[in-house]
ChimeraX commands (.cxc) that place a marker at each C-alpha (Angstrom):
marker #1 position 102.30,93.89,125.40 radius 0.5
marker #1 position 99.65,94.90,122.93 radius 0.5
marker #1 position 100.59,94.44,119.27 radius 0.5
marker #1 position 99.76,97.76,117.59 radius 0.5
marker #1 position 100.91,96.95,114.08 radius 0.5
marker #1 position 102.61,94.15,112.21 radius 0.5
marker #1 position 104.22,95.56,109.09 radius 0.5
marker #1 position 106.11,93.81,106.34 radius 0.5
marker #1 position 109.35,93.62,108.33 radius 0.5
marker #1 position 108.66,95.17,111.77 radius 0.5
marker #1 position 106.23,94.63,114.63 radius 0.5
marker #1 position 105.23,97.52,116.89 radius 0.5
marker #1 position 104.07,96.94,120.47 radius 0.5
marker #1 position 102.52,99.42,122.89 radius 0.5
marker #1 position 104.67,99.76,126.00 radius 0.5
marker #1 position 102.78,102.61,127.69 radius 0.5
marker #1 position 100.96,105.82,126.73 radius 0.5
marker #1 position 104.18,107.53,125.66 radius 0.5
marker #1 position 106.36,104.75,124.23 radius 0.5
marker #1 position 106.38,101.72,121.96 radius 0.5
marker #1 position 108.70,98.81,121.32 radius 0.5
marker #1 position 109.66,98.21,117.70 radius 0.5
marker #1 position 110.98,94.80,116.71 radius 0.5
marker #1 position 112.79,94.00,113.47 radius 0.5
marker #1 position 111.92,90.59,112.09 radius 0.5
marker #1 position 113.97,88.56,109.61 radius 0.5
marker #1 position 111.50,89.17,106.78 radius 0.5
marker #1 position 112.55,90.94,103.58 radius 0.5
marker #1 position 110.10,92.11,100.92 radius 0.5
marker #1 position 110.04,93.97,97.63 radius 0.5
marker #1 position 107.41,95.11,95.14 radius 0.5
marker #1 position 104.90,96.11,97.84 radius 0.5
marker #1 position 105.17,92.66,99.40 radius 0.5
marker #1 position 104.92,90.66,96.17 radius 0.5
marker #1 position 108.42,89.27,96.74 radius 0.5
marker #1 position 109.06,87.91,100.22 radius 0.5
marker #1 position 111.71,85.86,101.98 radius 0.5
marker #1 position 113.05,85.31,105.47 radius 0.5
marker #1 position 116.78,85.88,106.00 radius 0.5
marker #1 position 118.10,84.66,109.31 radius 0.5
marker #1 position 119.96,87.42,111.17 radius 0.5
marker #1 position 118.48,90.31,109.18 radius 0.5
marker #1 position 116.53,91.73,112.14 radius 0.5
marker #1 position 119.64,91.83,114.31 radius 0.5
marker #1 position 121.62,93.58,111.57 radius 0.5
marker #1 position 118.94,96.21,110.98 radius 0.5
marker #1 position 118.57,96.94,114.68 radius 0.5
marker #1 position 122.31,97.59,115.04 radius 0.5
marker #1 position 122.45,99.80,111.93 radius 0.5
marker #1 position 119.33,101.70,112.98 radius 0.5
marker #1 position 120.78,102.41,116.42 radius 0.5
marker #1 position 123.92,103.99,114.98 radius 0.5
marker #1 position 122.02,106.23,112.58 radius 0.5
marker #1 position 119.47,107.44,115.12 radius 0.5
marker #1 position 122.15,108.17,117.70 radius 0.5
marker #1 position 123.96,110.13,114.98 radius 0.5
marker #1 position 120.86,112.25,114.34 radius 0.5
marker #1 position 120.36,112.87,118.06 radius 0.5
marker #1 position 123.99,113.95,118.44 radius 0.5
marker #1 position 123.31,116.51,115.72 radius 0.5
marker #1 position 120.23,117.81,117.58 radius 0.5
marker #1 position 117.66,116.37,115.18 radius 0.5
marker #1 position 114.59,115.30,117.22 radius 0.5
marker #1 position 113.77,111.59,116.79 radius 0.5
marker #1 position 111.56,108.96,118.34 radius 0.5
marker #1 position 114.52,106.74,119.24 radius 0.5
marker #1 position 115.12,106.06,122.94 radius 0.5
marker #1 position 117.27,102.96,123.41 radius 0.5
marker #1 position 118.13,99.52,122.12 radius 0.5
marker #1 position 116.37,96.83,124.15 radius 0.5
marker #1 position 117.52,93.56,122.62 radius 0.5
marker #1 position 119.32,92.22,119.57 radius 0.5
marker #1 position 116.24,92.87,117.43 radius 0.5
marker #1 position 114.19,95.54,119.24 radius 0.5
marker #1 position 114.32,99.15,120.43 radius 0.5
marker #1 position 112.22,101.50,122.52 radius 0.5
marker #1 position 110.80,104.62,120.89 radius 0.5
marker #1 position 108.48,107.50,121.65 radius 0.5
marker #1 position 104.91,106.88,120.57 radius 0.5
marker #1 position 104.46,109.36,117.72 radius 0.5
marker #1 position 101.32,110.46,115.95 radius 0.5
marker #1 position 102.74,109.45,112.59 radius 0.5
marker #1 position 101.86,111.67,109.64 radius 0.5
marker #1 position 100.82,109.18,106.91 radius 0.5
marker #1 position 103.49,110.25,104.45 radius 0.5
marker #1 position 106.75,108.78,103.26 radius 0.5
marker #1 position 109.27,111.61,103.01 radius 0.5
marker #1 position 111.88,110.78,100.38 radius 0.5
marker #1 position 115.14,112.64,99.74 radius 0.5
marker #1 position 117.02,111.90,96.53 radius 0.5
marker #1 position 120.65,112.79,95.84 radius 0.5
marker #1 position 120.89,110.52,92.78 radius 0.5
marker #1 position 118.37,109.14,90.31 radius 0.5
marker #1 position 117.27,105.58,90.99 radius 0.5
marker #1 position 114.28,103.26,91.17 radius 0.5
marker #1 position 110.79,104.71,90.74 radius 0.5
marker #1 position 112.17,108.19,90.03 radius 0.5
marker #1 position 113.79,106.89,86.84 radius 0.5
marker #1 position 110.68,104.97,85.79 radius 0.5
marker #1 position 108.42,107.92,86.48 radius 0.5
marker #1 position 110.44,110.51,84.57 radius 0.5
marker #1 position 112.30,108.38,82.03 radius 0.5
marker #1 position 115.76,109.38,83.21 radius 0.5
marker #1 position 118.93,107.32,83.48 radius 0.5
marker #1 position 120.00,105.84,86.80 radius 0.5
marker #1 position 122.82,107.09,89.03 radius 0.5
marker #1 position 122.67,110.70,87.84 radius 0.5
marker #1 position 123.45,113.24,90.58 radius 0.5
marker #1 position 120.55,115.57,91.37 radius 0.5
marker #1 position 119.12,117.73,94.10 radius 0.5
marker #1 position 118.74,117.04,96.86 radius 0.5
marker #1 position 115.09,116.60,95.88 radius 0.5
marker #1 position 112.35,116.07,98.49 radius 0.5
marker #1 position 109.25,114.08,97.53 radius 0.5
marker #1 position 106.17,113.06,99.49 radius 0.5
marker #1 position 104.27,109.80,99.03 radius 0.5
marker #1 position 100.93,108.96,100.63 radius 0.5
marker #1 position 101.51,106.03,102.99 radius 0.5
marker #1 position 98.84,103.62,101.80 radius 0.5
marker #1 position 99.69,100.07,100.69 radius 0.5
marker #1 position 96.31,99.59,99.00 radius 0.5
marker #1 position 97.05,102.57,96.74 radius 0.5
marker #1 position 100.72,101.56,96.30 radius 0.5
marker #1 position 101.96,104.68,98.11 radius 0.5
marker #1 position 101.25,107.28,95.38 radius 0.5
marker #1 position 103.26,110.46,94.90 radius 0.5
marker #1 position 101.44,113.40,96.50 radius 0.5
marker #1 position 102.02,117.16,96.20 radius 0.5
marker #1 position 101.92,119.84,98.90 radius 0.5
marker #1 position 98.52,121.20,97.89 radius 0.5
marker #1 position 96.88,117.78,98.07 radius 0.5
marker #1 position 98.50,117.10,101.46 radius 0.5
marker #1 position 96.84,120.29,102.71 radius 0.5
marker #1 position 93.55,119.63,100.92 radius 0.5
marker #1 position 93.27,116.19,102.56 radius 0.5
marker #1 position 94.18,117.70,105.97 radius 0.5
marker #1 position 97.16,115.36,106.31 radius 0.5
marker #1 position 99.42,118.24,107.33 radius 0.5
marker #1 position 99.29,122.02,107.18 radius 0.5
marker #1 position 101.59,124.32,105.22 radius 0.5
marker #1 position 103.83,124.99,108.22 radius 0.5
marker #1 position 104.25,121.27,108.91 radius 0.5
marker #1 position 104.99,120.55,105.26 radius 0.5
marker #1 position 107.74,123.17,105.28 radius 0.5
marker #1 position 109.17,121.81,108.53 radius 0.5
marker #1 position 109.11,118.24,107.22 radius 0.5
marker #1 position 111.11,119.30,104.18 radius 0.5
marker #1 position 113.64,121.10,106.36 radius 0.5
marker #1 position 113.99,118.14,108.72 radius 0.5
marker #1 position 114.45,115.76,105.79 radius 0.5
marker #1 position 117.19,117.95,104.34 radius 0.5
marker #1 position 118.93,118.18,107.73 radius 0.5
marker #1 position 118.84,114.39,108.01 radius 0.5
marker #1 position 120.22,114.16,104.49 radius 0.5
marker #1 position 123.18,116.41,105.27 radius 0.5
marker #1 position 124.08,114.58,108.47 radius 0.5
marker #1 position 123.84,111.12,106.92 radius 0.5
marker #1 position 125.53,112.10,103.67 radius 0.5
marker #1 position 128.53,113.68,105.39 radius 0.5
marker #1 position 128.88,110.76,107.80 radius 0.5
marker #1 position 128.73,108.17,105.02 radius 0.5
marker #1 position 131.03,110.10,102.69 radius 0.5
marker #1 position 133.83,109.63,105.24 radius 0.5
marker #1 position 133.19,105.89,104.98 radius 0.5
marker #1 position 133.26,105.71,101.15 radius 0.5
marker #1 position 129.49,105.26,100.93 radius 0.5
marker #1 position 127.19,107.32,98.70 radius 0.5
marker #1 position 123.75,108.08,100.07 radius 0.5
marker #1 position 121.72,107.88,96.87 radius 0.5
marker #1 position 118.31,108.33,98.47 radius 0.5
marker #1 position 116.31,107.46,101.58 radius 0.5
marker #1 position 112.83,107.61,103.03 radius 0.5
marker #1 position 111.79,108.55,106.53 radius 0.5
marker #1 position 108.55,108.97,108.40 radius 0.5
marker #1 position 107.82,111.96,110.59 radius 0.5
marker #1 position 105.37,112.20,113.46 radius 0.5
marker #1 position 104.00,114.62,116.02 radius 0.5
marker #1 position 105.02,114.40,119.66 radius 0.5
marker #1 position 104.35,117.04,122.31 radius 0.5
marker #1 position 103.92,119.78,119.74 radius 0.5
marker #1 position 107.13,118.86,117.92 radius 0.5
marker #1 position 107.85,117.01,114.69 radius 0.5
marker #1 position 110.21,114.07,115.11 radius 0.5
marker #1 position 111.86,111.57,112.78 radius 0.5
marker #1 position 110.36,108.12,113.27 radius 0.5
marker #1 position 110.33,104.62,111.79 radius 0.5
marker #1 position 113.81,103.34,110.78 radius 0.5
marker #1 position 117.00,104.28,108.94 radius 0.5
marker #1 position 118.45,101.10,107.46 radius 0.5
marker #1 position 119.42,99.48,104.14 radius 0.5
marker #1 position 115.72,98.60,103.82 radius 0.5
marker #1 position 114.80,102.29,103.57 radius 0.5
marker #1 position 117.94,103.83,102.06 radius 0.5
marker #1 position 120.00,103.34,98.93 radius 0.5
marker #1 position 123.68,103.01,99.82 radius 0.5
marker #1 position 126.28,102.69,97.05 radius 0.5
marker #1 position 129.95,101.89,97.37 radius 0.5
marker #1 position 131.79,105.06,96.35 radius 0.5
marker #1 position 134.33,103.22,94.19 radius 0.5
marker #1 position 132.23,100.57,92.46 radius 0.5
marker #1 position 128.74,102.19,92.70 radius 0.5
marker #1 position 127.45,98.75,93.71 radius 0.5
marker #1 position 124.43,98.58,95.98 radius 0.5
marker #1 position 124.83,97.86,99.69 radius 0.5
marker #1 position 121.09,97.83,100.41 radius 0.5
marker #1 position 117.77,96.16,99.60 radius 0.5
marker #1 position 118.26,96.75,95.86 radius 0.5
marker #1 position 120.45,93.62,95.97 radius 0.5
marker #1 position 117.29,91.69,96.85 radius 0.5
marker #1 position 115.01,93.67,94.51 radius 0.5
marker #1 position 117.22,93.16,91.47 radius 0.5
marker #1 position 118.75,89.72,91.97 radius 0.5
marker #1 position 117.71,86.21,92.88 radius 0.5
marker #1 position 121.18,84.77,93.43 radius 0.5
marker #1 position 122.99,87.35,95.59 radius 0.5
marker #1 position 122.83,87.53,99.37 radius 0.5
marker #1 position 121.58,91.01,100.38 radius 0.5
marker #1 position 122.85,90.51,103.90 radius 0.5
marker #1 position 126.40,90.82,102.60 radius 0.5
marker #1 position 125.60,94.44,101.72 radius 0.5
marker #1 position 123.92,95.03,105.08 radius 0.5
marker #1 position 126.92,93.56,106.91 radius 0.5
marker #1 position 129.28,95.79,104.93 radius 0.5
marker #1 position 127.26,98.89,105.84 radius 0.5
marker #1 position 127.36,97.94,109.52 radius 0.5
marker #1 position 131.10,97.33,109.34 radius 0.5
marker #1 position 131.76,100.75,107.79 radius 0.5
marker #1 position 129.49,102.82,110.05 radius 0.5
marker #1 position 130.80,101.07,113.17 radius 0.5
marker #1 position 134.25,102.60,112.64 radius 0.5
marker link #1:1,2 radius 0.2
marker link #1:2,3 radius 0.2
marker link #1:3,4 radius 0.2
marker link #1:4,5 radius 0.2
marker link #1:5,6 radius 0.2
marker link #1:6,7 radius 0.2
marker link #1:7,8 radius 0.2
marker link #1:8,9 radius 0.2
marker link #1:9,10 radius 0.2
marker link #1:10,11 radius 0.2
marker link #1:11,12 radius 0.2
marker link #1:12,13 radius 0.2
marker link #1:13,14 radius 0.2
marker link #1:14,15 radius 0.2
marker link #1:15,16 radius 0.2
marker link #1:16,17 radius 0.2
marker link #1:17,18 radius 0.2
marker link #1:18,19 radius 0.2
marker link #1:19,20 radius 0.2
marker link #1:20,21 radius 0.2
marker link #1:21,22 radius 0.2
marker link #1:22,23 radius 0.2
marker link #1:23,24 radius 0.2
marker link #1:24,25 radius 0.2
marker link #1:25,26 radius 0.2
marker link #1:26,27 radius 0.2
marker link #1:27,28 radius 0.2
marker link #1:28,29 radius 0.2
marker link #1:29,30 radius 0.2
marker link #1:30,31 radius 0.2
marker link #1:31,32 radius 0.2
marker link #1:32,33 radius 0.2
marker link #1:33,34 radius 0.2
marker link #1:34,35 radius 0.2
marker link #1:35,36 radius 0.2
marker link #1:36,37 radius 0.2
marker link #1:37,38 radius 0.2
marker link #1:38,39 radius 0.2
marker link #1:39,40 radius 0.2
marker link #1:40,41 radius 0.2
marker link #1:41,42 radius 0.2
marker link #1:42,43 radius 0.2
marker link #1:43,44 radius 0.2
marker link #1:44,45 radius 0.2
marker link #1:45,46 radius 0.2
marker link #1:46,47 radius 0.2
marker link #1:47,48 radius 0.2
marker link #1:48,49 radius 0.2
marker link #1:49,50 radius 0.2
marker link #1:50,51 radius 0.2
marker link #1:51,52 radius 0.2
marker link #1:52,53 radius 0.2
marker link #1:53,54 radius 0.2
marker link #1:54,55 radius 0.2
marker link #1:55,56 radius 0.2
marker link #1:56,57 radius 0.2
marker link #1:57,58 radius 0.2
marker link #1:58,59 radius 0.2
marker link #1:59,60 radius 0.2
marker link #1:60,61 radius 0.2
marker link #1:61,62 radius 0.2
marker link #1:62,63 radius 0.2
marker link #1:63,64 radius 0.2
marker link #1:64,65 radius 0.2
marker link #1:65,66 radius 0.2
marker link #1:66,67 radius 0.2
marker link #1:67,68 radius 0.2
marker link #1:68,69 radius 0.2
marker link #1:69,70 radius 0.2
marker link #1:70,71 radius 0.2
marker link #1:71,72 radius 0.2
marker link #1:72,73 radius 0.2
marker link #1:73,74 radius 0.2
marker link #1:74,75 radius 0.2
marker link #1:75,76 radius 0.2
marker link #1:76,77 radius 0.2
marker link #1:77,78 radius 0.2
marker link #1:78,79 radius 0.2
marker link #1:79,80 radius 0.2
marker link #1:80,81 radius 0.2
marker link #1:81,82 radius 0.2
marker link #1:82,83 radius 0.2
marker link #1:83,84 radius 0.2
marker link #1:84,85 radius 0.2
marker link #1:85,86 radius 0.2
marker link #1:86,87 radius 0.2
marker link #1:87,88 radius 0.2
marker link #1:88,89 radius 0.2
marker link #1:89,90 radius 0.2
marker link #1:90,91 radius 0.2
marker link #1:91,92 radius 0.2
marker link #1:92,93 radius 0.2
marker link #1:93,94 radius 0.2
marker link #1:94,95 radius 0.2
marker link #1:95,96 radius 0.2
marker link #1:96,97 radius 0.2
marker link #1:97,98 radius 0.2
marker link #1:98,99 radius 0.2
marker link #1:99,100 radius 0.2
marker link #1:100,101 radius 0.2
marker link #1:101,102 radius 0.2
marker link #1:102,103 radius 0.2
marker link #1:103,104 radius 0.2
marker link #1:104,105 radius 0.2
marker link #1:105,106 radius 0.2
marker link #1:106,107 radius 0.2
marker link #1:107,108 radius 0.2
marker link #1:108,109 radius 0.2
marker link #1:109,110 radius 0.2
marker link #1:110,111 radius 0.2
marker link #1:111,112 radius 0.2
marker link #1:112,113 radius 0.2
marker link #1:113,114 radius 0.2
marker link #1:114,115 radius 0.2
marker link #1:115,116 radius 0.2
marker link #1:116,117 radius 0.2
marker link #1:117,118 radius 0.2
marker link #1:118,119 radius 0.2
marker link #1:119,120 radius 0.2
marker link #1:120,121 radius 0.2
marker link #1:121,122 radius 0.2
marker link #1:122,123 radius 0.2
marker link #1:123,124 radius 0.2
marker link #1:124,125 radius 0.2
marker link #1:125,126 radius 0.2
marker link #1:126,127 radius 0.2
marker link #1:127,128 radius 0.2
marker link #1:128,129 radius 0.2
marker link #1:129,130 radius 0.2
marker link #1:130,131 radius 0.2
marker link #1:131,132 radius 0.2
marker link #1:132,133 radius 0.2
marker link #1:133,134 radius 0.2
marker link #1:134,135 radius 0.2
marker link #1:135,136 radius 0.2
marker link #1:136,137 radius 0.2
marker link #1:137,138 radius 0.2
marker link #1:138,139 radius 0.2
marker link #1:139,140 radius 0.2
marker link #1:140,141 radius 0.2
marker link #1:141,142 radius 0.2
marker link #1:142,143 radius 0.2
marker link #1:143,144 radius 0.2
marker link #1:144,145 radius 0.2
marker link #1:145,146 radius 0.2
marker link #1:146,147 radius 0.2
marker link #1:147,148 radius 0.2
marker link #1:148,149 radius 0.2
marker link #1:149,150 radius 0.2
marker link #1:150,151 radius 0.2
marker link #1:151,152 radius 0.2
marker link #1:152,153 radius 0.2
marker link #1:153,154 radius 0.2
marker link #1:154,155 radius 0.2
marker link #1:155,156 radius 0.2
marker link #1:156,157 radius 0.2
marker link #1:157,158 radius 0.2
marker link #1:158,159 radius 0.2
marker link #1:159,160 radius 0.2
marker link #1:160,161 radius 0.2
marker link #1:161,162 radius 0.2
marker link #1:162,163 radius 0.2
marker link #1:163,164 radius 0.2
marker link #1:164,165 radius 0.2
marker link #1:165,166 radius 0.2
marker link #1:166,167 radius 0.2
marker link #1:167,168 radius 0.2
marker link #1:168,169 radius 0.2
marker link #1:169,170 radius 0.2
marker link #1:170,171 radius 0.2
marker link #1:171,172 radius 0.2
marker link #1:172,173 radius 0.2
marker link #1:173,174 radius 0.2
marker link #1:174,175 radius 0.2
marker link #1:175,176 radius 0.2
marker link #1:176,177 radius 0.2
marker link #1:177,178 radius 0.2
marker link #1:178,179 radius 0.2
marker link #1:179,180 radius 0.2
marker link #1:180,181 radius 0.2
marker link #1:181,182 radius 0.2
marker link #1:182,183 radius 0.2
marker link #1:183,184 radius 0.2
marker link #1:184,185 radius 0.2
marker link #1:185,186 radius 0.2
marker link #1:186,187 radius 0.2
marker link #1:187,188 radius 0.2
marker link #1:188,189 radius 0.2
marker link #1:189,190 radius 0.2
marker link #1:190,191 radius 0.2
marker link #1:191,192 radius 0.2
marker link #1:192,193 radius 0.2
marker link #1:193,194 radius 0.2
marker link #1:194,195 radius 0.2
marker link #1:195,196 radius 0.2
marker link #1:196,197 radius 0.2
marker link #1:197,198 radius 0.2
marker link #1:198,199 radius 0.2
marker link #1:199,200 radius 0.2
marker link #1:200,201 radius 0.2
marker link #1:201,202 radius 0.2
marker link #1:202,203 radius 0.2
marker link #1:203,204 radius 0.2
marker link #1:204,205 radius 0.2
marker link #1:205,206 radius 0.2
marker link #1:206,207 radius 0.2
marker link #1:207,208 radius 0.2
marker link #1:208,209 radius 0.2
marker link #1:209,210 radius 0.2
marker link #1:210,211 radius 0.2
marker link #1:211,212 radius 0.2
marker link #1:212,213 radius 0.2
marker link #1:213,214 radius 0.2
marker link #1:214,215 radius 0.2
marker link #1:215,216 radius 0.2
marker link #1:216,217 radius 0.2
marker link #1:217,218 radius 0.2
marker link #1:218,219 radius 0.2
marker link #1:219,220 radius 0.2
marker link #1:220,221 radius 0.2
marker link #1:221,222 radius 0.2
marker link #1:222,223 radius 0.2
marker link #1:223,224 radius 0.2
marker link #1:224,225 radius 0.2
marker link #1:225,226 radius 0.2
marker link #1:226,227 radius 0.2
marker link #1:227,228 radius 0.2
marker link #1:228,229 radius 0.2
marker link #1:229,230 radius 0.2
view
């Protein structure tokens, strides 16, 4: 199969005109790739977590690119025309939001929807609706629909996780065009979401890796998989 893209942690292969195969590798990165390690078993964990979340969205009638799990580390997906934006929903303050606005962490907000231009060379800058339109990235109707889809995803995930004593602090998704529809693409995993234990407020996601050199982030990933598998 033709390799379409090799990202920091995933490889995307062209299967046919309408579908791709996405493979999770064991890589883990932070700081726009400045910190990098390989954690054996990470790809398998992410693929299992991703499957559960995308099936959850589909069962709640949210259109997604997800088709089926193919192997321990890969899945088949619709080939979307990805809109080059990261769509972020925040329920609590954390990470870059706190640095940008000088606010304390773990303060409940929103939900707040933000857009970031997907461009590693520019470090994925924050972008507003008017600039998205001005650069012809998406039109006003698509921007509105993306916000609505992101908020629907937020509600479904948040409610699901609340029953499992997990706080969904924030997450990012990508959205693409397919047959005249907008669909959720990419992945939904501890690499792209902030999950906090409801009782301790400890991270169960990639923040373990971002913020520590001596803790095993896969323990958090394994705990998330255990809870959402119930």
